[in-house]
C-alpha positions as protocol buffer text, in pm:
chain_id: "A"
residue {
  index: 1
  type: UNK
  ca { x: 735 y: 5254 z: 10765 }
}
residue {
  index: 2
  type: UNK
  ca { x: 541 y: 5550 z: 10630 }
}
residue {
  index: 3
  type: UNK
  ca { x: 448 y: 5668 z: 10981 }
}
residue {
  index: 4
  type: UNK
  ca { x: 817 y: 5691 z: 11077 }
}
residue {
  index: 5
  type: UNK
  ca { x: 899 y: 5879 z: 10757 }
}
residue {
  index: 6
  type: UNK
  ca { x: 608 y: 6120 z: 10812 }
}
residue {
  index: 7
  type: UNK
  ca { x: 711 y: 6193 z: 11172 }
}
residue {
  index: 8
  type: UNK
  ca { x: 1074 y: 6248 z: 11070 }
}
residue {
  index: 9
  type: UNK
  ca { x: 963 y: 6531 z: 10840 }
}
residue {
  index: 10
  type: UNK
  ca { x: 817 y: 6711 z: 11145 }
}
residue {
  index: 11
  type: UNK
  ca { x: 1117 y: 6696 z: 11381 }
}
residue {
  index: 12
  type: UNK
  ca { x: 1454 y: 6868 z: 11395 }
}
residue {
  index: 13
  type: UNK
  ca { x: 1646 y: 6589 z: 11566 }
}
residue {
  index: 14
  type: UNK
  ca { x: 1625 y: 6232 z: 11689 }
}
residue {
  index: 15
  type: UNK
  ca { x: 1686 y: 6087 z: 12035 }
}
residue {
  index: 16
  type: UNK
  ca { x: 1726 y: 5709 z: 12007 }
}
residue {
  index: 17
  type: UNK
  ca { x: 1705 y: 5510 z: 12330 }
}
residue {
  index: 18
  type: UNK
  ca { x: 1833 y: 5150 z: 12317 }
}
residue {
  index: 19
  type: UNK
  ca { x: 1749 y: 4906 z: 12598 }
}
residue {
  index: 20
  type: UNK
  ca { x: 2079 y: 4763 z: 12727 }
}
residue {
  index: 21
  type: UNK
  ca { x: 1929 y: 4423 z: 12808 }
}
residue {
  index: 22
  type: UNK
  ca { x: 1758 y: 4371 z: 12470 }
}
residue {
  index: 23
  type: UNK
  ca { x: 1993 y: 4566 z: 12247 }
}
residue {
  index: 24
  type: UNK
  ca { x: 1887 y: 4722 z: 11918 }
}
residue {
  index: 25
  type: UNK
  ca { x: 1581 y: 4559 z: 11761 }
}
residue {
  index: 26
  type: UNK
  ca { x: 1493 y: 4561 z: 11388 }
}
residue {
  index: 27
  type: UNK
  ca { x: 1262 y: 4862 z: 11441 }
}
residue {
  index: 28
  type: UNK
  ca { x: 1549 y: 5049 z: 11608 }
}
residue {
  index: 29
  type: UNK
  ca { x: 1774 y: 4992 z: 11309 }
}
residue {
  index: 30
  type: UNK
  ca { x: 1496 y: 5101 z: 11072 }
}
residue {
  index: 31
  type: UNK
  ca { x: 1434 y: 5428 z: 11257 }
}
residue {
  index: 32
  type: UNK
  ca { x: 1808 y: 5497 z: 11278 }
}
residue {
  index: 33
  type: UNK
  ca { x: 1851 y: 5433 z: 10905 }
}
residue {
  index: 34
  type: UNK
  ca { x: 1557 y: 5658 z: 10813 }
}
residue {
  index: 35
  type: UNK
  ca { x: 1676 y: 5938 z: 11043 }
}
residue {
  index: 36
  type: UNK
  ca { x: 2023 y: 5932 z: 10886 }
}
residue {
  index: 37
  type: UNK
  ca { x: 1872 y: 5928 z: 10537 }
}
residue {
  index: 38
  type: UNK
  ca { x: 1662 y: 6230 z: 10639 }
}
residue {
  index: 39
  type: UNK
  ca { x: 1976 y: 6423 z: 10744 }
}
residue {
  index: 40
  type: UNK
  ca { x: 1879 y: 6410 z: 11112 }
}
residue {
  index: 41
  type: UNK
  ca { x: 2161 y: 6377 z: 11363 }
}
residue {
  index: 42
  type: UNK
  ca { x: 2056 y: 6104 z: 11607 }
}
residue {
  index: 43
  type: UNK
  ca { x: 2168 y: 6108 z: 11968 }
}
residue {
  index: 44
  type: UNK
  ca { x: 2195 y: 5746 z: 12081 }
}
residue {
  index: 45
  type: UNK
  ca { x: 2156 y: 5655 z: 12450 }
}
């Protein structure tokens, strides 16, 4: 958790890649939630 939050303070945006066969995993949802909370605009592929 803290590693994701630390990295998000260093970036300007977020590119979130979701595997079509597996779908979003719990970690994917966590990173998406933290990026939105950090006022980052994620681009989801």
